[in-house]
C-alpha positions in Angstrom: 115.8 137.9 107.1 118.8 135.9 108.4 122.2 137.4 108.0 125.7 136.2 107.2 129.0 137.9 108.2 131.5 137.1 105.4 135.1 138.3 106.1 138.0 137.6 103.8 141.6 138.9 103.9 143.7 138.9 100.7 146.3 141.5 101.5 148.3 141.9 104.7 150.2 145.0 105.7 153.5 145.0 107.5 153.0 143.5 110.9 155.3 146.1 112.5 157.0 149.4 111.4 160.7 149.4 110.9 161.3 151.5 114.1 158.9 149.6 116.3 159.3 146.6 118.5 157.2 143.5 117.4 154.2 143.1 119.6 152.7 139.8 120.7 151.0 138.1 117.8 152.6 140.2 115.1 154.4 138.7 112.1 154.6 139.0 108.4 152.0 137.2 106.4 151.9 136.3 102.7 149.1 137.8 100.6 146.2 135.4 99.6 145.1 136.7 96.1 142.5 133.8 95.7 140.3 135.4 98.4 139.4 138.2 96.0 138.0 135.5 93.7 136.1 133.5 96.4 134.4 136.4 98.1 132.0 137.5 95.3 130.9 133.9 94.6 130.3 133.2 98.2 128.3 136.4 98.7 126.1 135.6 95.7 125.6 132.0 96.9 124.4 133.2 100.3 122.1 135.7 98.7 120.5 133.0 96.6 119.6 131.4 99.9 117.8 134.6 101.0 120.6 135.7 103.4 121.4 139.3 104.0 125.2 139.4 103.6 127.6 141.7 105.3 130.8 141.2 103.2 133.9 142.7 104.7 137.1 142.6 102.6 140.5 143.0 104.3 139.3 144.0 107.8 142.0 145.1 110.3 141.9 143.9 113.9 139.5 146.7 114.9 137.1 145.9 112.1 137.2 142.2 112.9 136.4 142.9 116.5 133.6 145.3 115.7 131.9 143.1 113.1 132.1 139.9 115.1 130.8 141.6 118.3 127.8 142.8 116.3 127.3 139.4 114.8 127.5 137.6 118.1 125.1 140.1 119.7 122.3 138.6 117.6 120.7 138.6 114.2 123.5 136.8 112.4 123.1 133.1 111.6 126.5 132.4 110.0 130.0 133.8 110.3 132.3 132.7 107.4 136.0 133.7 107.4 138.9 133.2 105.0 142.4 134.2 105.9 145.5 133.0 107.5 145.0 131.1 110.8 147.3 131.5 113.8 147.2 128.7 116.4 148.6 129.2 120.0 147.9 128.1 123.5 146.1 130.3 125.9 147.4 131.1 129.3 144.8 128.5 130.6 146.1 126.1 128.0 149.4 125.8 129.8 147.9 124.4 132.9 147.2 120.7 133.3 143.5 120.9 133.6 142.8 123.5 130.9 141.9 122.9 127.2 145.1 122.3 125.2 145.6 124.4 122.1 142.4 126.4 122.6 143.1 129.5 120.6 142.7 130.0 116.8 143.2 133.5 115.6 141.9 134.8 112.3 144.7 137.0 111.0 143.4 140.4 110.0 144.8 142.6 107.3 147.1 144.5 109.7 148.7 141.2 110.7 148.1 141.7 114.4 146.1 139.1 116.2 144.8 139.5 119.7 141.6 140.9 121.2 138.6 139.9 119.0 140.4 137.6 116.6 140.1 134.3 118.5 137.6 132.1 116.6 137.5 129.6 119.5 136.3 132.4 121.7 133.6 133.3 119.2 132.4 129.7 119.2 132.2 129.7 123.0 130.3 133.0 123.0 127.8 131.8 120.4 127.0 128.7 122.4 125.4 130.9 125.0 123.2 132.6 122.5 119.5 131.7 122.3 119.6 130.6 118.6 122.0 128.2 116.8 124.9 129.8 114.9 127.2 128.4 112.3 130.9 129.1 111.8 132.5 128.3 108.5 136.2 128.6 109.0 138.7 128.6 106.1 141.9 129.1 108.1 145.0 127.0 108.7 144.4 125.0 111.9 140.7 125.6 111.6 139.9 122.3 113.3 140.6 123.8 116.7 137.3 125.7 116.4 135.4 122.5 115.7 136.7 120.6 118.8 136.1 123.1 121.6 136.6 120.9 124.7 133.9 122.6 126.7 131.3 121.8 124.0 132.3 118.2 123.1 129.9 116.5 125.4 127.0 119.0 125.0 123.9 117.1 123.6 123.2 118.1 120.0 119.7 119.5 120.9 121.3 121.9 123.4 124.3 122.9 121.2 124.0 126.4 119.7 127.5 126.8 118.2 128.2 124.7 115.1 131.4 124.6 113.1 132.6 123.4 109.6 136.3 123.8 109.5 138.6 123.6 106.4 141.2 121.3 108.0 142.5 119.7 111.2 143.7 121.6 114.3 147.4 121.4 113.2 147.1 121.3 109.5 147.3 123.9 106.7 144.7 124.7 104.1 145.5 125.9 100.6 144.2 128.2 97.8 140.7 128.7 99.4 139.6 125.4 97.9 137.4 124.8 101.0 135.5 128.0 100.5 135.1 127.2 96.8 133.7 123.8 97.8 131.3 125.5 100.2 130.2 127.9 97.5 129.4 125.0 95.1 127.4 123.3 97.9 125.5 126.4 98.7 124.6 126.8 95.0 123.4 123.3 94.9 121.3 123.9 98.0 119.7 126.9 96.3 119.1 124.9 93.1 117.7 121.6 94.5 118.2 121.6 98.3 120.7 118.7 97.9 117.6 116.6 97.1 116.4 117.0 100.6 112.9 115.6 101.0 110.0 118.1 101.0 109.0 117.1 104.5 112.1 118.8 105.9 112.2 122.5 106.4 116.0 122.7 106.3 118.9 120.8 104.8 120.3 118.4 107.4 123.7 118.9 108.9 125.1 115.5 107.7 123.8 116.0 104.2 125.4 119.4 103.9 128.8 118.4 105.4 129.0 115.3 103.2 128.3 117.4 100.1 131.1 119.8 101.0 133.4 116.8 101.4 132.5 115.6 97.9 133.0 119.0 96.3 136.4 119.4 98.1 137.5 116.0 96.9 136.4 116.8 93.3 138.6 119.9 93.5 141.6 117.8 94.3 142.1 119.1 97.8 144.0 116.9 100.2 142.8 118.5 103.4 140.1 116.9 105.5 137.1 118.7 107.0 136.7 118.9 110.7 133.2 119.6 112.0 131.2 119.8 115.2 131.2 116.2 116.5 127.7 114.6 116.4 126.2 111.2 116.9 124.8 110.4 113.5 123.1 107.4 114.9 120.7 109.7 116.8 118.2 112.2 115.4 119.8 115.6 114.8 118.0 118.8 115.6 116.4 120.8 112.8 119.3 123.2 112.3 118.0 126.4 110.7 121.1 127.3 108.6 120.1 126.4 105.1 116.4 126.4 104.1 115.2 123.5 101.9 113.7 125.0 98.7 111.8 121.7 98.2 109.9 122.1 101.6 106.2 121.8 101.3 104.2 122.1 104.5 102.3 118.9 105.0 101.7 118.2 108.7 100.1 114.8 108.0 103.1 113.5 106.1 105.5 115.0 108.6 103.8 113.1 111.4 104.0 109.9 109.3 107.7 110.5 108.9 108.1 110.0 112.7 106.8 106.4 112.4 109.7 104.0 112.3 110.5 103.2 108.7 109.8 99.4 108.8 106.2 100.2 109.9 105.8 103.4 107.8 106.4 101.4 104.6 103.0 99.8 105.0 101.5 103.3 104.5 103.2 103.5 101.2 102.0 100.1 100.2 98.5 101.3 100.8 99.4 104.4 98.7 98.2 106.6 101.5 101.3 108.5 102.5 100.5 111.8 100.8 96.8 112.3 100.3 93.7 110.6 101.7 92.1 110.5 98.2 94.9 108.2 97.1 93.6 105.6 99.6 90.1 105.9 98.1 91.5 105.5 94.6 93.8 102.5 95.1 92.6 100.2 97.8 89.3 98.3 97.7 87.9 94.9 98.5 89.4 91.8 100.0 86.4 91.8 102.3 86.3 88.1 103.0 90.0 87.9 103.9 89.9 91.1 106.0 86.9 89.8 107.8 88.9 86.7 108.6 92.2 88.3 109.6 91.0 91.3 111.6 89.3 89.2 114.3 92.3 86.9 114.4 94.6 89.9 115.0 92.3 91.1 117.7 91.9 87.9 119.6 94.3 87.9 122.6 94.2 84.1 122.9 94.8 83.3 119.2 98.3 82.2 118.2 99.8 80.6 115.1 101.3 81.5 111.8 99.4 82.9 108.8 101.1 83.3 105.4 99.6 85.4 102.6 101.1 84.6 99.2 100.4 85.0 95.5 101.7 86.3 92.2 103.4 89.7 91.9 100.7 92.4 91.9 97.9 90.2 93.4 97.5 92.6 96.3 99.4 90.9 99.1 101.1 94.1 100.4 97.9 96.2 100.1 95.9 93.6 102.1 98.5 93.5 104.9 98.9 97.3 104.8 95.2 97.8 105.3 95.4 95.7 108.5 98.5 97.4 109.8 97.4 101.0 109.0 94.1 100.3 110.8 95.7 98.8 113.9 99.2 100.3 114.4 98.9 103.0 117.1 101.7 105.2 115.8 100.2 105.2 112.3 96.7 105.9 113.6 98.1 108.9 115.6 99.8 110.3 112.6 97.1 109.7 110.0 93.7 108.8 111.6 92.0 109.3 108.2 93.4 106.0 106.9 91.6 104.0 109.6 88.5 106.1 109.2 88.3 105.4 105.5 88.9 101.6 106.0 86.2 101.4 108.6 83.7 103.3 106.5 84.5 100.9 103.6 84.3 97.7 105.6 84.0 97.9 109.4 84.2 94.1 110.0 87.5 94.0 108.3 89.3 96.6 110.5 91.3 95.3 113.5 91.3 97.3 116.7 94.1 99.7 117.6 96.8 97.8 119.2 99.8 99.3 121.1 101.6 96.0 120.9 101.4 95.4 117.2 104.8 95.1 115.5 105.0 95.8 111.8 108.1 95.1 109.7 108.4 95.7 106.0 111.4 93.5 105.1 112.3 94.9 101.7 116.0 95.5 101.5 116.5 94.7 105.2 118.8 92.1 106.7 118.2 89.9 109.7 120.1 92.2 112.1 118.3 95.3 111.0 114.9 93.5 111.2 115.7 92.2 114.7 116.7 95.7 115.9 113.4 97.1 114.4 111.3 94.5 116.2 113.1 95.2 119.4 112.6 99.0 119.0 108.8 98.6 118.4 108.6 96.3 121.5 110.3 99.0 123.5 113.2 96.8 124.6 116.0 98.6 126.4 118.7 99.9 124.0 122.1 98.3 124.7 125.6 98.7 123.3 125.3 95.3 121.6 122.4 94.6 119.2 119.8 92.1 120.3 120.3 88.7 118.7 117.5 86.8 116.9 117.6 84.1 119.6 117.3 86.7 122.4 114.5 88.4 120.6 112.6 85.1 120.1 113.1 84.2 123.8 111.9 87.6 124.9 108.7 87.4 122.8 107.9 83.9 124.0 108.3 85.0 127.6 105.7 87.8 127.2 102.4 87.1 129.0 100.5 88.1 125.9 102.8 87.8 122.8 102.1 90.7 120.4 100.8 90.3 116.8 103.8 90.4 114.4 103.3 91.4 110.8 106.1 90.8 108.3 105.7 91.8 104.6 107.9 91.4 101.5 109.8 88.5 103.0 111.0 87.5 99.5 112.5 91.0 99.1 114.6 90.9 102.3 118.3 90.6 102.3 119.0 86.8 102.7 115.4 85.9 103.4 116.3 82.3 104.1 118.3 83.4 107.1 115.4 85.5 108.2 113.1 82.4 108.0 115.4 80.0 109.7 116.6 82.2 112.5 113.6 84.3 113.3 110.3 83.5 111.7 110.2 79.7 112.1 111.4 79.9 115.8 108.7 82.5 116.4 106.1 80.3 114.7 106.9 77.4 116.9 106.1 79.3 120.0 103.0 80.8 121.5 103.1 83.7 119.0 100.8 85.4 116.4 102.7 85.8 113.1 101.3 87.2 109.8 103.7 87.0 106.9 103.4 88.2 103.3 105.6 86.7 100.6 105.7 85.3 97.1 105.9 81.5 96.8 109.4 80.1 96.6 111.0 76.7 97.3 113.2 78.3 100.0 110.0 79.3 101.9 108.4 75.8 101.8 109.1 75.1 105.5 107.3 78.4 106.4 104.4 77.7 104.1 104.0 74.2 105.4 104.0 75.5 109.0 101.1 77.8 108.2 98.8 74.8 107.5 95.2 75.9 107.3 96.3 79.6 107.6 98.0 79.6 104.3 96.2 82.2 102.1 96.9 82.1 98.3 95.5 85.2 96.7 95.7 83.6 93.3 93.0 81.2 94.4 90.5 83.7 95.7 86.9 83.5 94.4 86.9 84.9 90.8 83.6 86.6 91.4 84.9 88.5 94.4 88.1 89.5 92.6 86.1 90.7 89.6 83.9 92.9 91.9 87.0 94.3 93.6 88.6 95.1 90.3 85.5 96.7 89.0 85.2 99.0 92.0 88.9 99.8 91.8 88.8 100.8 88.2 85.5 102.7 88.7 87.1 104.9 91.4 90.3 105.3 89.4 88.5 106.6 86.3 86.7 109.2 88.4 90.1 110.9 88.5 90.8 110.6 84.7 89.9 113.6 82.6 87.0 112.9 80.2 85.4 110.1 82.1 82.6 112.2 83.6 80.0 109.8 82.2 79.0 107.3 84.8 77.8 104.8 82.2 81.1 105.0 80.3 83.1 104.6 83.5 81.0 101.6 84.6 81.2 99.9 81.2 85.0 100.3 81.1 85.5 99.1 84.7 83.2 96.1 84.1 85.0 95.1 80.8 88.5 95.4 82.2 87.6 93.4 85.4 86.0 90.7 83.2 89.0 90.5 80.9 91.4 90.1 83.8 89.5 87.4 85.6 87.9 85.3 82.8 91.1 83.5 81.9 93.3 83.4 85.0 96.0 81.3 83.3 96.5 84.0 80.7 98.0 86.4 83.3 101.0 84.1 83.5 101.8 85.0 87.1 100.9 88.7 87.1 98.4 89.9 89.6 95.3 91.5 88.2 95.4 94.4 90.5 98.8 95.5 89.3 97.8 95.2 85.7 94.5 97.1 86.3 96.3 99.9 88.1 98.8 100.5 85.2 96.0 100.2 82.6 94.2 103.0 84.5 97.3 105.1 83.9 97.4 104.2 80.2 93.8 105.2 79.8 94.8 108.8 80.6 96.7 108.8 77.2 94.0 107.0 75.1 91.0 108.7 73.5 88.0 108.6 75.8 85.3 106.2 74.5 82.2 108.0 73.3 79.6 105.6 74.7 79.3 102.4 76.8 79.7 100.1 73.9 83.0 101.7 72.9 84.1 101.6 76.5 83.4 97.8 76.6 85.4 97.2 73.5 88.4 99.2 74.7 88.2 97.7 78.2 88.1 94.2 76.7 91.4 94.9 74.9 93.3 95.4 78.1 96.7 93.5 78.1 96.6 90.6 80.5 100.2 90.9 81.7 102.4 93.4 83.4 104.8 93.5 80.5 102.0 94.1 78.0 100.3 96.9 80.0 103.6 98.6 80.9 104.8 98.6 77.3 101.4 100.0 76.2 101.7 102.9 78.6 105.3 103.7 77.6 104.5 103.7 73.9 101.6 106.1 74.5 103.9 108.7 76.1 106.0 111.1 74.1 108.8 110.7 76.6 108.3 107.0 76.9 111.8 105.9 75.8 113.6 108.3 78.1 111.2 107.5 81.0 111.9 103.8 80.5 115.6 104.5 81.0 114.8 106.2 84.3 112.5 103.4 85.4 115.1 100.8 84.4 117.6 102.6 86.5 115.4 102.6 89.6 114.7 98.9 89.0 118.2 98.3 90.5 117.7 100.4 93.5 118.2 98.7 96.9 116.6 99.4 100.2 114.5 102.6 100.1 115.9 103.7 96.7 118.4 105.8 94.8 119.0 109.6 95.4 118.3 111.7 92.3 122.0 112.3 91.6 122.8 108.6 91.8 119.9 107.8 89.5 121.2 110.5 87.1 124.7 108.9 87.1 123.3 105.5 86.2 120.6 106.5 83.6 123.1 107.0 80.7 123.8 103.2 80.8 120.3 102.9 79.3 120.0 106.2 77.5 123.4 107.6 76.6 123.5 111.4 76.7 120.7 111.9 79.2 121.9 114.6 81.6 121.1 115.1 85.3 119.0 118.2 84.4 116.9 116.0 82.1 116.6 113.1 84.6 115.1 115.2 87.4 112.0 116.2 85.4 111.6 112.6 84.3 111.6 111.4 87.9 108.6 113.8 88.4 106.9 112.7 85.2 107.2 109.1 86.2 105.8 109.6 89.7 103.0 107.2 89.0 105.5 104.3 88.9 107.7 105.7 91.7 107.6 105.7 95.4 109.8 108.0 97.4 111.4 107.6 100.8 113.8 109.6 103.0 117.4 108.5 103.8 118.9 109.0 107.2 120.4 112.3 106.1 117.1 113.7 104.8 117.8 112.9 101.1 114.8 112.0 99.0 115.0 108.5 97.6 113.3 107.0 94.6 112.3 103.4 93.8 109.7 101.6 91.7 106.3 101.1 93.5 106.3 97.4 92.9 109.0 94.7 92.8 107.3 93.1 89.8 108.1 96.2 87.8 111.6 96.1 89.0 112.0 92.4 88.0 110.7 93.0 84.5 112.7 96.2 83.8 115.9 94.6 85.0 115.4 91.9 82.3 114.0 94.4 79.7 115.7 97.8 80.2 115.3 98.5 76.4 112.1 98.5 74.4 111.4 95.0 73.1 109.2 94.0 70.2 105.5 93.3 70.6 105.1 91.2 73.7 101.4 91.4 74.3 
């Protein structure tokens, strides 16, 4: 069990007796009655995080020395102190080459600072320890402990002494508000891990510090935190200070999290991020197109532009994701089972592994971010200035064998017209192999025209092949639905739904059959199971033909449908990789007044069928709808309409 040393001083004795000469570092200090209030709450908060707490109230200098020596000798993960702070220059600090202002004393109850009370010295000592140690410093001038000169340039992965300080190196702190903010944050860590994603064993440093800042601001404090200086643009080490209660060991997903986000998004589009059986349940077919595109991607001499388009929910992203997940070397290394499944299903439609393949999911990303992501996957040298689109195009066209480039969700990019004009069309005009997925739009006409005979419209695929794919998809999906053990009932249901969604293409009014079928499979979980094949055919034939119709059906069947709709309508406005849970909870009352954060969190779990999750740069779990078509509809219809079937 990890340990915390918690020391707080609320009462200070006379620094010197009346008949004594004042000694160095001795002076009178005002009592701090708020410390007696903060200490029990902090102790309880640390214990909730499974820490063994050594709580020391009003230690004199000898006790401070003894307890810190013991803590620094090993076994303690955190030292948290609340008292007055005394800042002064060391003897070395008076020389030109020494660190200026390099002493910060915690004032003990006796009022005498000196040997053993220098927090900066504790930090230096801890840096030489084998394990990371955290100092939480609630003293005036605490920032001096966070900016120890000798440690400023130490790489984060080699730094073992970390500091969160209440204020700047020459500023005061008041009323223990910093420690109160820390206690609130620790309680939130114990409660929900600050919404840290389940792939992370510990709450990230930047997530923790930012939450303390927010709590401090909410308390009305005017002081500003000082912390160990880090480069937030680079990956931080896994600091073992605060365990994430959401953590679930999943080596496969943890490996996938190491794939760069613009490529990792294709795994989500295949619904294969968490469990291999989700791949089996949600991706089938497109054999003709996969057999056409896989050899084209493999051919080192093939060039040109291929655009895949179609209505929302027709399967554009799943098709591109099946190709990327089978060929992208980093994804294969992280989750080889995805490629294995796709090969077993249709070996001719699986491209070869390709070190050079670049995959970019453009949703919520602007031109500069996309250019940087392409450069990163190409292994271009990192420079202080970002690579420009023109430089990137020139580099790719100079390559002896230009790599295959796959861009999906072009229509969901930030300023997609700029992306087309400044990157995609210039690439398409050179000796390049470019595969793009997008909805149709007049702003993309130049790109669609440039594709010529490699323009693939999924709304115009052979109805017979589409029907067979849908039937297979529903059949596999129903194997997971309770009550559908009967093969004949499953087969009749799948056959009837597939026929209904393909017999009259115009009735779909622009909604892809795969998206409608997927949601109908969810609605069937709430409908009575047909007793025989004939009943299954009747129920399957009644499937709504549109996304609005099938979504409204599912929500009406759920007892929490109205509240769930409010949560989904909130997520419809999420940008990029999504909203954190606390942001979603703050917005939901716009659609369902009175719905509290404690009620929203279970609804996020209850609606997981409609939700995909991501991870923000600080480790926070993000939520968004699994399909842009859903987002578009719920933005326009956040409240329950009348019958729209």
